Structures are given as structure tokens and as C-alpha cells.
C-alpha positions as CSV (number, residue, x, y, z in Angstrom):
1,X,168.3,429.3,58.1
2,X,168.9,431.9,54.6
3,X,171.4,433.5,55.1
4,X,173.6,435.9,52.9
5,X,177.3,436.2,52.0
6,X,179.2,439.7,53.2
7,X,180.9,439.8,50.1
8,X,177.8,439.8,48.4
9,X,176.5,442.8,50.0
10,X,179.8,444.1,49.7
11,X,179.7,443.9,46.3
12,X,176.3,444.8,45.3
13,X,176.0,447.9,47.2
14,X,180.2,449.0,46.5
15,X,181.6,449.0,49.6
16,X,185.6,449.8,49.8
17,X,187.2,447.0,52.6
18,X,189.3,449.0,55.1
19,X,190.7,445.8,56.8
20,X,191.4,443.6,54.0
21,X,193.2,441.4,55.9
22,X,190.2,439.9,57.9
23,X,188.9,436.8,55.7
24,X,185.1,437.7,54.8
25,X,183.9,434.3,52.5
26,X,182.7,432.9,55.7
27,X,181.4,435.9,57.4
28,X,177.4,435.7,56.6
29,X,174.3,437.6,57.3
30,X,170.5,436.6,58.6
31,X,169.1,439.4,60.3
32,X,167.5,441.4,57.7
33,X,168.1,444.4,60.0
34,X,170.8,446.7,61.1
35,X,172.0,448.9,64.2
36,X,173.3,452.2,64.6
37,X,175.4,451.7,67.4
38,X,175.3,454.7,69.4
39,X,174.4,453.5,72.2
40,X,176.8,450.2,72.9
41,X,179.9,452.9,71.3
42,X,178.5,455.2,75.1
43,X,178.5,451.7,76.8
44,X,174.8,450.2,77.3
45,X,175.2,446.9,75.6
46,X,171.4,446.0,77.0
47,X,169.5,444.0,74.0
48,X,172.7,444.5,71.5
49,X,171.7,442.8,68.7
50,X,175.6,441.7,67.1
51,X,174.2,439.7,64.6
52,X,173.0,442.8,62.5
53,X,175.5,445.1,60.3
54,X,176.6,447.8,62.6
55,X,176.3,451.1,60.8
56,X,177.9,454.0,61.7
57,X,176.9,457.6,60.4
58,X,178.0,461.2,61.3
59,X,176.6,461.3,64.9
60,X,178.6,458.1,65.9
61,X,181.8,459.1,64.1
62,X,181.6,462.7,66.0
63,X,181.1,461.2,69.4
64,X,183.7,459.1,68.8
65,X,186.0,461.4,67.8
66,X,185.6,463.3,70.7
67,X,186.2,460.5,73.1
68,X,189.3,460.4,74.9
69,X,192.0,458.7,73.6
70,X,191.6,456.4,76.9
71,X,188.0,456.6,76.8
72,X,187.7,455.7,72.8
73,X,189.7,452.5,73.5
74,X,188.1,451.1,75.6
75,X,185.0,452.1,74.3
76,X,186.2,450.3,70.5
77,X,187.3,447.6,72.9
78,X,184.0,446.5,74.2
79,X,181.9,447.4,70.8
80,X,184.7,445.0,69.2
81,X,184.2,442.4,71.4
82,X,181.0,440.8,70.1
83,X,181.0,439.0,67.3
84,X,179.6,441.4,65.3
85,X,179.2,440.9,61.4
86,X,181.0,444.3,59.9
87,X,180.7,447.9,60.4
88,X,179.8,449.9,58.2
89,X,181.2,453.9,58.0
90,X,178.8,455.9,55.9
91,X,179.4,459.6,54.2
92,X,183.0,458.6,53.1
93,X,184.1,458.9,56.5
94,X,187.2,456.9,58.0
95,X,188.1,455.2,61.2
96,X,190.6,455.9,63.4
97,X,193.4,454.2,63.0
98,X,193.1,452.6,67.0
99,X,189.8,451.6,65.9
100,X,191.4,449.4,62.7
101,X,193.8,448.4,64.9
102,X,191.6,446.6,67.3
103,X,189.0,445.5,64.9
104,X,191.6,443.8,62.6
105,X,192.3,442.0,66.9
106,X,188.7,441.2,66.8
107,X,188.4,439.9,63.0
108,X,186.0,442.6,63.0
109,X,185.8,443.8,59.0
110,X,185.7,447.6,58.6
111,X,183.9,448.7,55.3
112,X,183.0,452.4,53.8
113,X,181.3,454.4,51.6
114,X,180.1,457.5,50.4
115,X,176.7,457.5,50.3
116,X,174.5,459.1,52.7
117,X,173.5,456.7,55.8
118,X,170.2,457.0,55.7
119,X,170.6,455.5,51.7
120,X,172.5,452.7,52.8
121,X,170.2,452.0,55.5
122,X,167.4,451.9,53.2
123,X,169.4,449.9,50.1
124,X,170.7,447.3,53.1
125,X,167.1,446.4,54.5
126,X,165.6,446.6,51.6
127,X,167.9,444.2,50.0
128,X,168.1,442.2,52.9
129,X,164.3,441.6,53.8
130,X,163.6,440.1,50.0
131,X,166.7,437.6,49.9
132,X,166.1,436.6,53.5
133,X,161.8,437.1,53.7
134,X,160.6,433.2,53.8
135,X,160.5,431.4,50.9
136,X,158.0,428.1,49.6
137,X,157.7,426.9,46.2
138,X,155.2,426.2,44.4
139,X,154.3,424.7,41.2
140,X,152.5,427.4,38.6
141,X,153.3,429.8,36.4
142,X,154.0,433.7,37.1
143,X,153.2,436.5,34.4
144,X,153.9,440.2,34.8
145,X,150.6,441.2,32.7
146,X,149.3,444.9,32.1
147,X,151.9,445.9,35.6
148,X,150.1,442.8,37.2
149,X,151.7,439.4,38.7
150,X,149.8,436.8,37.5
151,X,150.5,433.5,39.3
152,X,148.3,430.6,37.4
153,X,148.3,427.2,39.0
154,X,146.6,424.3,38.3
155,X,147.0,420.2,37.3
156,X,149.9,418.9,36.2
157,X,149.0,419.3,31.5
158,X,146.0,421.3,32.1
159,X,147.4,424.2,29.9
160,X,149.3,426.8,32.2
161,X,152.4,426.9,30.0
162,X,150.6,427.2,26.6
163,X,148.7,430.1,28.5
164,X,152.1,431.8,29.6
165,X,153.3,431.1,26.2
166,X,150.4,433.0,24.9
167,X,150.2,435.8,26.6
168,X,154.1,436.5,25.7
169,X,153.3,436.4,22.2
170,X,150.6,439.1,23.1
171,X,153.3,441.6,24.5
172,X,153.1,440.0,28.3
173,X,156.6,439.0,30.6
174,X,157.2,435.9,31.7
175,X,158.8,435.7,35.3
176,X,158.7,431.8,36.1
177,X,157.2,428.6,34.3
178,X,156.8,425.0,36.3
179,X,158.6,426.0,39.5
180,X,157.3,429.7,41.0
181,X,159.7,430.9,44.3
182,X,157.5,433.3,46.8
183,X,159.2,435.1,49.2
184,X,156.6,437.1,51.9
185,X,158.4,440.3,51.7
186,X,155.6,441.8,53.9
187,X,152.1,440.9,55.1
188,X,151.1,443.2,51.7
189,X,153.8,442.0,49.4
190,X,154.3,438.8,48.1
191,X,157.0,438.6,45.6
192,X,157.0,435.9,43.1
193,X,160.5,434.8,40.9
194,X,162.3,431.6,39.1
195,X,164.4,429.2,40.7
196,X,168.0,429.8,38.8
197,X,168.8,426.6,37.0
198,X,165.2,427.5,34.8
199,X,164.9,431.4,34.5
200,X,163.0,432.5,31.9
201,X,162.7,428.8,30.1
202,X,159.8,427.5,28.9
203,X,158.4,423.8,28.7
204,X,156.3,422.8,26.0
205,X,155.0,418.7,25.9
206,X,155.9,417.8,22.4
207,X,158.1,420.5,21.8
208,X,160.8,420.9,24.5
209,X,162.6,423.4,26.3
210,X,161.9,427.2,24.9
211,X,164.1,429.8,25.7
212,X,161.7,433.0,26.1
213,X,164.0,435.4,26.2
214,X,166.7,434.9,23.0
215,X,163.0,433.3,21.5
216,X,161.2,437.0,21.6
217,X,163.4,439.6,23.5
218,X,164.9,440.9,27.2
219,X,161.4,442.5,26.5
220,X,160.0,439.5,27.1
221,X,160.8,438.1,30.9
222,X,161.6,439.5,33.4
223,X,163.6,438.0,37.1
224,X,160.8,439.5,40.1
225,X,157.2,440.2,40.2
226,X,154.7,441.2,43.0
227,X,151.8,438.3,43.4
228,X,148.8,440.3,42.5
229,X,146.1,438.2,41.5
230,X,145.8,434.1,41.0
231,X,143.9,431.7,38.3
232,X,143.8,428.4,39.0
233,X,142.8,426.4,35.9
234,X,140.8,423.1,37.1
235,X,138.7,420.6,34.3
236,X,135.0,421.6,33.6
237,X,132.5,420.0,36.0
238,X,128.7,420.4,34.5
239,X,127.4,420.0,37.7
240,X,129.4,422.8,39.5
241,X,128.4,425.8,40.6
242,X,130.8,429.0,38.7
243,X,130.5,432.2,39.5
244,X,129.2,434.5,37.0
245,X,128.7,437.7,39.3
246,X,132.0,438.0,41.3
247,X,130.5,440.2,43.3
248,X,132.4,438.7,46.4
249,X,136.1,437.8,45.5
250,X,137.5,435.2,46.7
251,X,140.8,434.4,48.6
252,X,143.5,431.9,48.6
253,X,146.5,432.4,51.2
254,X,150.7,432.2,51.0
255,X,152.5,432.2,53.1
256,X,149.6,434.0,56.2
257,X,149.3,437.0,53.0
258,X,145.7,436.7,51.0
259,X,145.7,437.0,48.0
260,X,142.5,437.4,45.1
261,X,142.1,433.9,43.5
262,X,139.8,433.7,40.4
263,X,139.1,429.5,39.7
264,X,138.6,429.2,35.5
265,X,136.8,425.7,34.1
266,X,138.6,424.7,31.5
267,X,136.7,423.4,28.4
268,X,138.1,423.5,24.5
269,X,137.1,426.6,22.5
270,X,137.6,428.9,25.8
271,X,140.9,431.2,25.0
272,X,143.3,431.2,28.3
273,X,145.5,434.0,27.3
274,X,142.1,436.5,26.8
275,X,140.7,435.3,30.1
276,X,144.0,435.9,31.9
277,X,144.3,440.0,30.8
278,X,140.6,439.9,31.0
279,X,141.5,439.0,34.6
280,X,143.7,441.0,35.3
281,X,142.6,444.0,33.9
282,X,139.6,443.9,35.8
283,X,141.3,443.4,38.8
284,X,143.7,446.9,38.1
285,X,140.3,448.5,37.8
286,X,138.9,447.4,40.9
287,X,141.6,448.7,42.6
288,X,141.7,451.4,40.9
289,X,137.7,451.9,43.1
290,X,135.1,450.4,39.9
291,X,134.1,447.2,39.9
292,X,131.5,446.2,37.0
293,X,129.4,443.6,39.4
294,X,128.8,446.2,42.0
295,X,127.8,448.7,38.7
296,X,125.8,445.4,37.0
297,X,124.2,445.1,40.5
298,X,123.4,448.5,40.9
299,X,121.3,449.0,37.8
300,X,119.3,446.7,38.7
301,X,118.6,447.6,41.6
302,X,117.6,451.2,40.2
303,X,115.3,448.9,37.8
304,X,114.1,447.2,40.3
305,X,113.0,450.4,42.3
306,X,112.2,453.0,39.2
307,X,109.2,449.9,37.7
308,X,108.6,449.9,41.5
309,X,107.6,453.2,41.8
310,X,105.3,452.8,38.3
311,X,103.8,450.2,39.8
312,X,102.7,452.4,42.6
313,X,101.3,454.8,40.4
């Protein structure tokens, strides 16, 4: 099961640790959601998901402060007796000494941030959704072309890396070569990135490994990109029918998400970089509401209708 170290989250959001005596190196977060424990502090523990990070905002804090001392201790002990990964106090709200004392006894880390509650919740959920998303690795190349994430796939040695290198020279940005890690962030968003070990490298047969970031500068690479379009390269087959109009979109599927897919036949003399650029721009244009194939179809239909009307006369 995917997980994220609590220590990583603390460093990323810059949280203050109010219980430094509690070891946190082995604490891992496995749930992308968070919980605001208002109901639990009031004594209701049905359906309580203790494995989530617990976020305390102004409402929960003022309720805790209003409790009588004996009721406060019971509420704290009942809440902190669960195996909670951590409790985060927002808006620079500092828990009282009793809460910190019981948290140390139960070995529950207590953290604090100056940020507003809603901002912290949004940041944590976005970060955990990305890190804990379902993930697969596929063979291909991912390039950011005019803002569109273009995933180039095909058999080994067909020319994916060469196409990516030409695109980089034309001002586009490499995300990953050879292996692309795909994460399902939502039903609409599939995020691609490179494994840490091969990030910013390209392998070219006959030359070897090229460090794109060093050769072409930091503007030629990026760490991740949403997948907008898949281009599948395949050997030219003279007996196969290829789509020449593009009236109907073809799709491929990764992790249950459907992505527009173009099958591009390869033969000597075809400039793959220009084809990829054209596919990316055309896809972007379609998203903006203009379909060139549909426009041509409409023109043909109008022309046929016009000639038909002339014949009737």
C-alpha cells in the first residue's frame, strides 16, 4: 500500500512540532483524506477514521477551551487513545498543557501551523491525493508540447526518444523518457512523471545517455505533466487503413481514464516532431471548440446541398 512519511509532510508544509519527544520517523500516512474531530471531541466515535490526519481549526479549538476540566480530560483521553498519525492545530492555535501531556502519553504527535484551516486542508489533500494515487509504470516518452501533455508510445527502437529530442530542440519540455509513471489523481486527471533515477535523462541508441537539463537548460524539462494526448507510433502497413479525417476520436485507457489517442504510422521521411506538434495544437483547438475535420465535413455537405439546389432549378 502506498504511504507518505509524516516527516515528509511536516517538512513540506513547514509544520512546528509541539511534541518533539515523540519519534515520527516510522509514522506513515496511508489515507489521502483528513478529518476535523469536532464530533469526536464531543464524544461521538461511530465511523471515526482514526488513520487520517486530524485537523483542529478555530471551531474545534474554542470548543475544547470551553470544556470543564474534568470533561476536558475525558474528551482528550477518548480522542487520543486511537492510533492517530498526528493532530495539526491551525491558525497558530496552541493546545493547552493537558492536551500535550495526554498526547505524549499516547504517543500522538501534535503539530502546529500559522496557516488558515481551509488552506492547510486543501494543501494536504492535494499533496496526499498525488502521492497516494494509484500508480503504474509504462514504456514511453512524455513531453510538454505547447502546454499539452503528449505521451508517445510504441515498440522499442521505433524512434520515441529521437522525436522527444527534436521536440526539446524546438522549445518543448521533457518530462520522462523510457519509463513514465502514471498516477490517477481523479477520473479526469492522469499525471505523468519520471522515476527519480532517470529524471531529465534521455537514452539515444548509438550515443548513450544524454542529460537534457544540463545540455538544454532548466527550461527544457519539467517534473510532471497531466496526460492530454497519447500518440502511438507503429510501423507503416500498406495494407492497413489509417484515419485520414479524424471525425471520430480514438481513445486508449490507463487506470480507468480514457485519453484521446492517435496512431501514427512511421516511414522514412516523416518528421515525427512536426507531427507531434500538429497533433498537440489540433487537440488544444478541439478543446477550445473548433474541429477542423468537422468544419471540412460541413463545407462538403453545404457544397453538395448547393449543387443539389442548382440541379433542381
